Every structure is written in C-alpha cells, then in structure tokens.
C-alpha positions in Angstrom: -16.1 136.7 157.7 -14.4 133.6 156.2 -16.0 131.2 154.0 -15.5 127.6 154.4 -14.0 126.7 151.2 -11.5 129.5 152.5 -10.7 127.8 155.4 -10.8 124.3 153.6 -8.0 126.2 151.5 -5.7 127.1 154.6 -6.2 123.5 156.3 -4.5 122.3 152.9 -1.9 125.0 153.1 -1.3 124.5 156.8 -0.8 120.3 155.9 1.4 121.1 153.5 3.5 123.5 155.7 3.7 121.2 158.8 4.2 117.8 157.7 6.4 115.6 159.3 7.5 112.9 156.8 8.6 114.4 153.5 7.3 112.6 150.3 9.3 111.7 147.2 8.0 113.3 143.8 5.9 109.9 142.8 6.7 110.4 138.8 10.6 110.6 139.4 10.5 107.6 141.8 8.6 105.4 139.3 11.5 106.9 136.5 14.1 105.6 138.8 12.2 102.4 139.3 12.2 101.5 135.5 15.7 103.1 135.3 17.3 101.0 136.7 15.8 97.7 135.8 16.3 98.7 132.5 20.1 99.6 134.2 20.1 95.7 135.1 18.7 94.6 131.2 20.2 97.0 128.8 18.6 95.2 126.0 15.3 96.4 126.8 16.1 100.1 126.9 15.5 102.0 123.6 18.3 103.9 123.6 21.3 102.1 126.1 23.7 104.2 127.2 27.5 102.5 128.4 27.2 101.1 131.8 29.9 103.5 133.5 27.4 106.5 132.2 24.2 105.0 133.3 25.7 103.9 137.1 27.0 107.5 137.4 23.2 109.3 136.2 21.5 106.5 138.4 23.6 106.9 141.6 23.1 111.1 141.0 19.3 110.5 140.7 19.2 108.2 143.8 21.1 110.4 145.8 18.7 113.6 144.6 15.9 111.3 146.1 16.8 110.4 148.8 18.7 113.7 150.3 15.4 115.1 151.3 14.1 112.3 153.3 16.5 111.3 155.5 16.8 112.8 159.2 20.3 113.1 159.4 20.5 115.7 157.1 21.7 113.8 154.0 24.6 112.5 156.0 24.0 108.6 155.3 22.8 109.3 151.8 26.1 108.5 150.4 26.6 105.3 152.3 22.9 103.7 151.4 23.6 104.9 147.4 27.4 103.0 147.7 26.2 99.9 149.3 23.4 99.7 147.3 25.4 99.7 143.7 28.5 97.5 145.5 25.2 94.9 146.2 24.3 95.8 143.1 26.0 92.5 141.1 24.9 90.1 143.5 21.0 90.8 142.6 21.7 90.7 139.2 22.7 87.5 139.1 19.6 86.1 141.6 17.2 87.6 139.0 19.3 85.7 136.1 18.3 82.5 138.5 14.9 83.9 138.9 14.4 84.2 135.0 15.7 80.7 134.5 13.1 79.4 136.8 10.7 80.5 134.7 12.1 79.6 131.3 12.9 75.8 133.5 9.1 75.4 134.7 6.6 77.5 132.1 5.9 75.0 129.3 5.3 78.8 127.2 8.5 80.2 128.1 10.6 80.4 124.6 13.8 81.4 126.4 15.1 83.6 129.3 15.2 86.8 127.1 11.3 86.3 126.7 11.0 86.0 130.3 13.2 89.0 131.2 11.4 91.1 128.4 7.7 90.3 128.7 7.1 88.5 132.3 5.0 90.6 134.4 6.0 88.0 137.3 9.2 88.4 136.2 9.3 92.1 136.3 7.7 92.8 139.8 10.6 90.4 141.5 13.3 92.3 139.5 11.4 95.8 141.4 11.2 93.6 144.4 14.8 92.5 144.5 15.9 96.0 144.2 13.8 97.8 146.4 14.5 94.8 149.1 18.0 96.3 148.8 17.1 99.5 149.4 14.8 99.0 152.3 17.8 96.8 154.4 19.9 99.7 154.0 17.8 102.1 155.6 16.6 104.1 152.5 13.2 105.4 153.7 9.7 105.7 151.9 11.7 104.9 148.5 11.1 101.4 148.4 7.8 101.4 148.9 7.2 103.6 146.1 9.0 101.4 143.8 6.9 98.4 145.4 3.3 100.6 144.7 4.2 101.6 141.0 5.1 98.0 140.2 2.0 96.8 142.0 0.3 99.4 139.6 1.4 97.9 136.5 0.8 94.2 137.2 -1.2 93.6 140.1 1.6 91.6 142.3 2.4 93.4 145.7 5.2 92.1 147.3 6.3 94.5 150.6 10.1 95.1 150.3 10.5 93.9 153.6 9.9 90.3 153.1 12.7 88.0 152.6 12.7 85.8 149.3 15.7 83.5 148.7 16.5 82.4 145.0 15.0 80.9 142.0 11.9 82.5 142.7 8.6 81.9 140.1 5.9 84.1 140.2 3.5 82.7 137.1 0.9 84.9 135.7 0.7 87.0 139.2 -2.2 89.4 139.0 -3.6 89.2 142.6 -0.2 88.1 144.4 -0.1 89.6 148.0 3.1 89.3 150.0 3.5 91.2 153.2 6.2 92.6 154.8 7.6 89.7 157.2 7.0 86.8 155.2 9.6 84.4 154.5 10.1 82.5 151.5 13.1 80.0 150.8 14.4 78.7 147.5 12.7 77.5 144.8 9.4 78.7 145.0 6.4 78.7 142.7 3.3 81.1 143.3 0.7 81.2 141.0 -1.9 83.8 140.6 -4.0 85.5 143.8 -1.9 83.3 146.2 -1.7 85.7 149.5 0.6 85.2 152.1 -0.9 87.9 154.5 -1.5 88.4 158.5 -4.2 86.7 160.6 -5.2 90.0 162.1 -4.1 93.8 161.3 -3.0 95.4 164.7 -1.5 98.5 165.6 0.6 96.5 168.3 2.0 94.3 166.2 4.3 96.2 163.6 7.1 94.6 165.0 5.8 91.0 165.2 6.1 88.7 162.6 2.6 88.6 161.0 3.1 86.7 157.9 4.0 83.3 156.9 7.3 81.0 156.3 7.0 79.5 152.9 10.3 76.9 152.7 12.5 75.6 150.1 10.4 73.6 147.2 7.3 74.6 147.8 4.4 75.5 145.0 1.7 77.6 146.1 -1.3 77.3 143.6 -3.7 79.7 142.6 -5.8 81.8 145.0 -4.5 80.0 148.2 -4.2 82.0 150.8 -2.0 81.5 153.9 -2.2 83.3 157.0 -0.1 84.3 160.4 3.3 84.6 161.7 3.7 81.7 162.9 2.4 79.3 160.0 5.3 77.2 158.3 5.0 75.7 155.2 7.5 72.8 155.4 9.9 72.4 152.2 8.7 70.3 149.4 4.8 70.9 150.0 1.8 71.6 147.7 -1.0 74.1 148.7 -3.8 73.5 146.4 -5.7 76.3 144.6 -8.3 78.5 147.0 -7.1 76.8 150.4 -7.0 78.4 153.6 -4.0 77.7 155.6 -3.7 79.3 159.1 -1.6 76.4 160.9 1.9 74.8 159.8 2.1 71.8 157.7 5.2 69.5 157.8 7.4 69.3 155.2 6.3 66.9 151.4 2.7 68.0 152.8 -0.4 68.6 150.1 -2.9 70.6 151.3 -6.1 70.2 149.0 -9.4 72.4 149.2 -12.5 69.9 149.2 -15.0 71.3 146.9 -17.9 69.5 145.6 -18.8 70.2 141.6 -22.1 68.7 140.4 -23.0 67.8 136.8 -26.1 67.2 135.5 -28.4 66.9 132.6 -30.8 69.4 131.5 -33.9 69.0 130.7 -35.1 69.5 127.4 -38.2 72.2 128.3 -36.1 73.7 130.8 -35.4 77.0 130.5 -31.6 78.4 129.4 -31.9 81.1 131.8 -32.4 80.9 135.3 -31.6 82.4 138.6 -29.4 80.5 141.0 
C-alpha cells in the first residue's frame, strides 16, 4: 500500500509533466532583465562590452528564453526579438527624459548620473519600459517575470500592461502599485505608497479597463489611492496624501484628505506610557 508521501510525490511529478504553460527559469529571466538595463546604461557595468557584442549576446539570451514559451513552435521568437531591439532606442530616449525629470524635480538629486545609478524609482521605470515593450510585442510571461524581479528589489509594482507617458517620476517609490490597465499621461509625478487599482477583483473583468487614467502634469502624493477604470484624474491636478478617490475629477483639481490632529499639553504628573 502506497504511503501518503509516495502519493504526494506522484502528484508533484504528474503536475510537472502535465503543466499547460511552460515557466521560464527565474534566475535566467532576472539576469536578462538586469543585463538589458546595463546595456542601456553601460556606465553601471563592472565589465562593459562593446555595444554590438552585448547586443548579440542579449538577443541570443532573449530568444533562448522566449523559444519554449511560444505556442507557435518558436516561429514568433525572431519577430519579437527584432521588434524589441528595433524599438529599444526609443525606450532609451524616453528613459533619458525620465532621468531628467527626476533631476529637475528632486532637490536631493545632484546629477542625472546619480539618478540612473542609485534611484529605485528610475530603475523600476526603466524595467517597466523594457517589459512593456516586450508585452506589446506579445512576448509570453517574460515581461511579468521582469516586473516581479524589480518589484522584489524596489517594492514598486508596475504591471507591464500599463500605459505610461514620457517624463515619468516616482519619488522614493516603496509601495507604489500601478495596475495592468492604468493609463498615465506625460509629466506625471508619483510618491511612495500610491495605488492605481481596481474597484473590484473579478475574473470576468479580465478584458475590461479596471484601473484609472491619470492625465498629463498630475502630482499624486504619498499613500493616495485611486480606483476604477472609469476614474479619470484631469490634467494638472494634485491628489493629496492619503486621499481615497473613486470618481473622476476635472482638470486643475486639488483633492485633499481632511484629517484632524489634536495637540495638547501633557500634565506634569501624567505617565509617559499610556494605552490608546
């Protein structure tokens, strides 16, 4: 008679043999994500290679990861790889604009090179723009692996399906969540803890716009939450910290969360430690 453990082993082996979707090796996907970032910014690489040599290596690695994931026997791999590298120069130009936005608006930034080398928000945006390009080209699963790699390193969660305009700025960044169908315009600034999410989670809404639209020149301050696919934040608006927004607001709006903080003098004989 088989033991429970033996039955469990057989279940795992059966799962491995019958899985419907192949999974790319996590470590290789993460290495490729970082290598693509270093390819665009070789000043950060400890052992930089000539760009043409690095391009050939990266193209090989990308095709190697994509080949077992495609459902057409690998026929689309070359098309995806060619489209990706053909459009990568435009991604690079957008990233330079993003880095300049960081420098322009963060008083702590001393130079654009500092932004590129040290800012987690810029690193997350760079990875997003790379993974978004792959996502648009129909690359299966790999964009999500790239996004989750950076999510784990920075605490910034940007789905590669989101649409984000030029000169994007994420300050600090920890806890930022940007959903798959979110649309963000140009010159938008986001601070830590901002959520662009859905009003409800339902599998039937998979092909519906569930996340908000943020128009040009908006500022979203720390820990504000904006929900819903029909929610539009009009251009040149400011959403204050800790605000909860589920309805559209017109252009040039200022949305503030009203909270009340009371400060009183503590009597001399009142204990320092007390329970709220």
